[in-house]
N, C-alpha and C positions, 0 to 999 in steps of 0.2 A: 703147774696147776693153773686153772683158769681163774680170772678175776671176777669180781661181783657183777660187773656190767655184762660180761659174756654169759655168766650163769643166769642172770635175769632174762636176757634175750632168748636163750634156749628154753628156759622154763616157760616163758610166756607163749612161745610158739607151740609147745606141746607139753602141758603140765603132767601128762600121764607117762612120759618117757624120761627117765633119769639115767644117764650113762655113768660110767665109772668115774670120769673126771668131775662130773657135777656132784656125784655122791661124796667124793673126797673133799670137794670145796665146801659143801654144806656141813660136813662134819666138823670143819674148823672155823666156820663163820656163822655166828648166831643169827645175824640179821637175815642172811640168805636161807638159813634153815627155817626160820619163821615164815619167810616169804613162800617157801616151798609148801609148807603146811597150809597156808592161807589160800594159795592158788589151786592146790589140789582140792580143797573143800569147795572153792568157787566152781571148779570144773564139774564136780559132782552136782552142785546146785543147778548149774546151767543145763546139764543133761536131764535132770528131773523136771526142770521148768519147761523144757520143750517137749517132754514126753506127755502130752495132754491129748485127750480124746477130742477129735474134731466133731462138732455138732452135726447131726444128720441133715443133709440138704444144704450145707453151707456152700458147697461148690456149685450149686444149681442156681442160676440167675434167671428167673422167669421174666419174659418180655411182656411189657404192657401192650396190649393189642386193642385198637379202637373197636368199640362195639357197634359195628355197622349193621343196619337192618338188611337182612338178606332176602332176596326174592328168588324165584325159580331161575331167573336169568342173570343174577348178580352174585359174584363171588366176593366174600369179605376179604378186604386187603389190610395189610399192616399200614398204620399211619407212617408217613415219611419221616415225621419228627419224633417218633416214639423213642424213648430213652430206656435203656436197661435199668431195672430197679430190683432191689432185693431187700429183704428184712432180716435182721439178726436178733436173736434173743438178747435183750438189753443186759440182763445180769451176766450172761456169758461173755458179752463184749467187754463189759466193765472189768470182769475178772481177768480177761486176757490182757487188757490194757494195763491194769495194775501190776500184773505179773511181769510184763515186759519192762515197765517203768522201774520196778524194783530191781530186776536183773541188770538194767542199764546203769542204775546208780551204784550197785555193787561192783560192776565191772569198771566203772569210772574210778572208784576209789582204789581198786587193785591196780589199774593201769598206771596210776601215778607211782606206785611202788615198783612196778616192773621197769618203768623208764628210769627211775632213780632209786636204787636201794639206799637204805639209810645212810651209810658212810658217804656215798657219792652225793646224796642230797645235802648233807651237812656241808661238804666241801664246796659244792656249787653255791650254797647260800653265803658262805664266807667270801667266796670270790666275787659275789654280786655286790658286796659292800667293802671294797678294799680300803676306802678312806678311813675306816675304823681302826686300821692297823698302822696308820701313818705315825711318824715320830712326834708331830705337833699335837699335843693333847693336854687335857686338864683333868683334874680329879673330880669325879662325880660325887656330890654330897650324899651322905648316908641317907638323908630323908628321901632323896630322889630314888636311890637304889631300893629302899624299902617299899616305896610306892609302886615301882615297877614290878617288884616281886609279888606284892599283894595282888596286883592286877593280873599277873600271870599264874595265879593259884600256887605260888611257891612260898615256902617259909624256910628261913635259915636259922640254924642254931649255932651262932658263933661268927667270928670275923672272917671275911673272905679276902682281906687284903685291899690293896689300892685298886679302885675300879675306874677305868678310863672311859667306859661307855656302858650305859644300861638302857635298854629299850625293849619294846614288844615288837615282834616280827611275825609275819604270816609264813607258816612253814607247814607244808603238806596238809593244808586245810584247817590248821589250828593257829591260834595266837600263842606264841611261846616267848619266854624271856631269853634275850640275847645280851650277854655281858662280855666285856673285854677287861681282863685284869692284867696288872703289871707283875710279871714274874722277875726273878733276878736275871733272866736271860732274854727279856723282851716281852711283848704283848702276847696274850693267849686268849683265844675265844672260848667261851663256855656257853653252850645252849642247853637250857633246862626244858626237857621234853616229857611232861607228865603223861602223855597219851601214846608215847612211842616205846612199847615194851621190847626189851631185848633179853635174850637168854645167855647169860654169862658175859664176862668182859670181852670186848672185841677191839683189837688194835687195828689200825689201818695206816698206810703210808703211800699216798698217791698225790700227784700234781704238786709235789713240793711241800705237802703238808703231812705232819705226823699227828695222829689223833687216837682217841680211845673212846669207846662207848661203854658206859658203866650202868648196869641195871640198878634202879632204885624203885622198889615197890612195883607199881604197874607202869612206871615210866622209865626214863633213863637220862643220864647226863652225857653230853658230848663235849669233849675237851679237845681243842684243835690248836696247834702251834706249828712252828717251823723247825723245832728240834725236840728231841725226846726228853732232854733234861728239863726244859720249861714246862712241857705238858705233864710230866710226872710230878713236878713241884705243885702245880695248880690242882691236878687230880687229887693228890694226897690232902690238899687243903679243903677240897669241896666235898669229897665223897660222904663223909659221916655227918655233914651239916645240912643236907638238903632233905626236905619233906614236902609232900604235895598237900595242898589244902582244899582239894576238890572231893 
């Protein structure tokens, strides 16, 4: 079976074509299934956006010609420095510009998902901050943890254990809470993603990391560690305690 990266690359190259291997992967991967729906909708939007009527005369560029006074023996000539000019209906031009800008913004947001499906994006983020998983660490005070959670629009109902790190990070265009908690088998990263919706629980095992994405309301929780026992321990401690305050 293909992995998430291969699926995203094939889907991005042709959203309208899904082969048997891609279909099988999407049926078992909630994040890629969601990506397929979003890119298919984007492809339809793009087709509609470019199916617009071209204003009459848009392709005709009349040339400014100097108005020379003609006589019986003089033929009017074009000025050597005459420049092509054309006019376009301003409302039509503004509409076209707005349409293209909107499509461009939509495409940009989808492109980030094509290049990094959610599991791979989470792993890449963890790898970008390896110092957070080092052995030399101290306990983050509860007041600091609560302040970070509040800033990240997260509320917790209950104790989440010993916190080694708590901060806000930029992730796929949003500010999210990134915490590292101490399990009985080592440090585990938890990312609280109120705007990253997933369909069903999705496990992943790549680049030496084991993780799981858990849907919570309109968002999700990502739990990442280096062994299944530690991630399961933290996952069970977090799942029923997280709520979004947005």
